[in-house]
C-alpha positions as CSV (number, residue, x, y, z in Angstrom):
1,M,94.6,136.2,38.8
2,S,97.4,137.0,41.1
3,F,94.6,137.9,43.3
4,V,93.0,135.4,43.0
5,Y,95.9,133.6,43.7
6,K,96.7,135.4,46.8
7,A,92.6,134.2,48.0
8,A,92.7,130.6,47.5
9,G,96.9,131.0,49.2
10,W,95.4,132.2,52.6
11,G,92.1,130.0,52.7
12,S,94.3,127.3,51.9
13,I,96.1,128.0,54.7
14,F,93.2,128.7,57.6
15,A,92.0,125.2,56.2
16,I,94.6,123.5,57.1
17,L,95.0,125.1,60.7
18,A,90.5,124.4,60.8
19,L,91.7,120.9,60.1
20,V,95.2,120.3,62.1
21,V,92.9,122.2,65.3
22,T,89.5,120.1,64.8
23,F,92.6,116.9,64.3
24,L,94.0,117.9,68.5
25,K,90.9,118.8,70.0
26,Q,89.3,114.5,68.7
27,I,93.5,113.4,70.3
28,I,92.9,115.0,73.1
29,A,89.2,113.5,73.4
30,L,90.6,109.7,72.9
31,V,93.5,110.5,75.3
32,A,91.0,111.8,78.0
33,Q,88.4,109.0,77.1
34,L,91.7,106.4,76.9
35,L,91.8,108.2,80.3
36,A,88.9,107.2,81.7
37,L,89.5,103.6,80.9
38,I,92.0,103.4,82.0
39,S,91.6,104.3,85.7
40,F,88.2,102.5,85.5
41,M,90.4,99.1,84.5
42,M,92.9,100.5,88.0
43,F,89.8,100.7,90.2
44,A,88.4,96.7,89.2
45,V,91.3,96.0,89.9
46,K,91.8,97.2,93.2
47,I,88.4,96.7,93.9
48,I,89.6,92.6,93.5
49,I,92.7,92.9,95.1
50,V,90.5,93.7,98.6
51,L,87.9,91.3,98.0
52,V,90.8,88.6,97.3
53,F,92.3,89.7,100.7
54,I,89.0,89.9,102.4
55,A,88.5,86.2,101.1
56,L,91.2,85.0,102.1
57,I,91.3,86.5,105.2
58,A,88.0,84.9,106.1
59,G,88.5,81.6,104.8
60,V,92.3,81.3,107.2
61,G,89.7,82.7,109.9
62,L,87.1,79.7,109.0
63,M,89.9,77.3,109.1
64,V,90.6,78.3,112.6
65,F,87.0,78.1,113.9
66,R,86.9,74.7,112.2
67,S,90.1,73.0,113.8
68,W,89.7,75.2,117.3
69,K,85.8,73.3,117.0
70,S,87.1,69.8,116.5
71,S,90.5,70.4,119.1
72,R,87.2,71.0,121.9
73,Q,85.0,67.7,120.7
74,P,85.3,64.9,122.6
75,K,87.0,61.8,121.3
């Protein structure tokens, strides 16, 4: 009967180790997915910032052009 207890002891230890390894693999996969999501969000924010600055520069250029054009017209 002690052989059964010893076999069950080692089996449970291996089962616990397998569960821990599987859990750690899932945690690592989750962290990798979160990092990918965060990097995508940062890329999107950078693109939005660049587009806002381009729109700002275009708006200022348009205002300068309109004021230059209106100042050249005879009154």
